[in-house]
C-alpha positions as CSV (number, residue, x, y, z in Angstrom):
1,M,80.9,113.4,102.5
2,G,83.6,113.9,100.9
3,G,83.6,117.9,101.5
4,H,82.6,117.0,105.0
5,A,86.2,114.7,105.6
6,D,88.4,117.6,103.8
7,R,87.2,120.1,106.4
8,T,89.1,117.5,109.4
9,R,92.1,118.1,110.5
10,W,92.8,114.1,110.8
11,T,93.8,112.8,107.1
12,G,92.3,109.0,108.1
13,D,88.7,110.0,107.5
14,D,89.8,111.3,103.6
15,V,91.3,107.8,103.4
16,I,88.2,106.1,104.0
17,V,85.7,108.5,101.9
18,H,88.2,107.4,99.0
19,A,87.9,104.0,99.2
20,L,84.2,103.8,100.0
21,R,83.7,106.0,96.9
22,A,85.5,103.1,95.3
23,V,83.3,100.3,96.7
24,V,80.0,101.6,96.7
25,P,79.5,101.6,92.6
26,W,79.9,98.1,92.4
27,A,78.0,97.3,95.8
28,A,75.3,99.2,93.6
29,V,76.0,97.0,90.3
30,V,76.4,93.7,92.2
31,G,72.9,93.9,94.3
32,G,71.6,95.4,90.9
33,V,72.4,91.8,89.0
34,A,71.6,89.9,92.3
35,G,68.2,91.4,92.3
36,A,67.8,91.0,88.1
37,A,68.9,87.3,88.9
38,A,66.5,86.8,91.6
39,V,63.4,87.9,89.5
40,L,64.5,86.0,85.8
41,P,63.1,82.7,85.7
42,L,66.9,81.5,85.8
43,T,67.3,77.1,86.1
44,R,68.7,76.4,89.7
45,T,72.4,75.8,88.9
46,V,72.1,79.3,87.2
47,Q,71.3,81.1,90.0
48,H,73.5,79.1,92.3
49,N,76.4,80.4,89.9
50,T,75.5,83.6,89.5
51,N,75.0,84.1,93.2
52,Q,78.5,82.4,93.9
53,V,79.8,84.8,91.1
54,L,78.5,87.8,93.0
55,T,79.6,87.1,96.0
56,V,83.1,86.7,94.9
57,L,82.6,89.6,92.8
58,L,81.8,91.7,96.1
59,I,84.2,89.9,98.5
60,F,87.2,90.8,96.0
61,V,85.5,94.5,95.7
62,A,85.2,94.6,99.9
63,T,89.2,93.2,100.3
64,V,90.4,95.6,97.9
65,S,88.4,98.3,99.3
66,A,90.1,97.5,102.9
67,A,93.4,97.1,101.4
68,R,93.3,100.4,100.5
69,V,91.9,102.1,103.8
70,I,93.8,99.7,106.1
71,T,97.2,100.8,103.6
72,G,96.1,104.6,104.0
73,L,95.6,104.7,107.9
74,V,99.0,103.2,108.2
75,R,100.4,105.4,105.9
76,T,98.8,108.4,107.9
77,V,100.2,107.2,111.0
78,T,103.4,106.8,110.1
79,Q,103.8,110.5,108.6
80,S,102.3,111.8,111.8
81,R,104.3,110.3,113.7
82,S,107.9,111.5,114.0
83,G,109.1,108.6,115.7
84,V,108.3,106.5,112.6
85,A,109.9,106.7,109.3
86,G,107.3,108.5,107.1
87,S,108.1,107.2,103.9
88,A,108.5,104.0,104.9
89,T,106.9,101.9,102.5
90,I,107.8,98.5,104.2
91,F,104.8,98.7,106.6
92,V,102.6,99.9,103.8
93,N,103.2,96.6,101.8
94,I,103.1,93.8,104.8
95,T,99.8,95.4,105.4
96,R,98.4,95.0,102.0
97,I,99.5,91.6,101.1
98,L,98.2,90.4,104.5
99,V,95.3,92.0,103.7
100,L,95.0,90.8,100.2
101,A,96.3,87.0,101.5
102,I,93.0,87.3,104.5
103,G,90.4,88.4,101.5
104,F,92.0,85.3,99.0
105,L,91.1,82.5,101.4
106,V,87.4,84.1,102.2
107,V,86.8,83.7,98.5
108,L,88.2,80.2,98.6
109,Q,86.2,80.0,101.3
110,T,82.9,81.2,99.7
111,L,83.4,78.8,96.3
112,G,83.7,75.4,98.8
113,I,87.6,75.1,98.4
114,S,88.9,73.7,102.0
115,I,91.7,76.1,102.8
116,A,92.8,73.9,105.5
117,P,95.2,71.8,103.1
118,L,96.5,74.8,101.6
119,L,97.0,76.0,105.0
120,T,99.0,73.0,105.3
121,A,101.0,73.1,102.1
122,L,101.6,76.5,102.8
123,G,103.0,75.6,106.2
124,V,105.3,72.8,104.5
125,G,105.8,75.3,101.3
126,G,106.8,78.3,103.8
127,L,110.0,76.0,105.1
128,A,111.2,75.4,101.8
129,V,111.0,79.1,100.6
130,A,111.9,80.2,104.0
131,L,115.5,78.6,103.7
132,A,115.8,79.4,99.9
133,L,115.2,83.1,100.6
134,Q,117.1,83.2,103.5
135,D,119.3,86.7,102.7
136,T,115.5,88.4,101.9
137,L,113.9,87.6,104.8
138,A,117.0,88.7,106.7
139,N,116.4,92.1,104.8
140,L,113.1,91.9,105.3
141,F,113.9,91.5,109.5
142,A,116.4,93.8,109.5
143,G,114.1,96.2,108.0
144,I,111.4,96.0,110.6
145,H,114.1,95.8,113.3
146,I,116.1,99.3,111.7
147,L,112.5,100.8,111.6
148,A,111.4,99.7,114.8
149,S,114.4,100.4,116.7
150,K,114.5,104.1,115.4
151,T,118.3,103.4,114.0
152,V,117.9,105.4,111.0
153,Q,115.1,107.3,109.4
154,P,114.2,108.9,106.5
155,G,116.2,112.0,105.6
156,D,118.9,110.9,108.7
157,Y,122.7,111.3,107.0
158,I,124.6,107.9,107.2
159,R,127.5,107.1,106.7
160,L,128.5,103.4,106.6
161,S,132.2,101.2,106.9
162,S,131.7,100.3,103.0
163,N,132.2,104.8,102.6
164,E,128.9,104.9,101.0
165,E,127.5,108.0,102.5
166,G,124.2,110.4,102.3
167,Y,120.8,110.8,103.5
168,V,118.3,108.0,103.5
169,E,115.6,108.3,101.0
170,D,113.5,105.2,101.8
171,I,113.7,101.9,104.2
172,N,111.1,99.1,102.0
173,W,110.9,95.4,102.4
174,R,114.3,94.7,101.1
175,Q,116.9,97.7,100.9
176,T,117.5,100.7,101.9
177,T,118.2,103.8,99.3
178,I,120.1,106.5,100.5
179,R,121.1,109.5,98.4
180,N,124.6,110.7,97.7
181,L,126.3,113.7,98.3
182,S,126.8,114.2,94.2
183,N,122.8,113.3,94.4
184,N,123.2,109.5,93.1
185,L,121.1,107.1,94.6
186,V,122.8,104.9,96.4
187,V,120.9,101.1,96.9
188,I,121.9,99.1,100.4
189,P,120.3,95.9,101.7
190,N,118.9,96.0,105.3
191,G,121.0,93.2,106.2
192,Q,124.1,95.3,105.2
193,L,122.5,98.4,107.4
194,A,121.8,96.8,110.2
195,K,125.5,95.5,110.8
196,T,127.1,98.7,110.5
197,N,124.6,99.6,113.1
């Protein structure tokens, strides 16, 4: 399967095959333990707890594999399009966090823990966190704006009003890294970069 994926021009299938290679052994282990648990004379409580643990393990492995596939596909798309910053890690990080958060909520629901109060608490807590992290969130949205508007991309030469200049190395969720002419890395908050454009 991996040999066929290597021969295609699209690199997305390589990402999918790589993720499946990681999930298949774990799925086989979970299936084997589930089969053994079904045959063994276990009490109903032990059987129930074993099934829950195996289900959580399978959801965890599937979530991590899905995160690898989706972030790999996002990375492939950003690298293949000239209009999107290929080395910008912001999209990959946001995608990974979203997929892992969804997997965590599915695990809680599987364990019988109601996620409605958690989502309500996250909403209220999110407001408090947003107020506390105004600068960080400003940098996050400034980074998304910079990438979406294609104002600055990795490889571009920029000069700021604060006299920093150099080639853009990376744009991540909080800052932009540029390499100046003396080959030193300079870190600039995305909010500051967005204001100078």
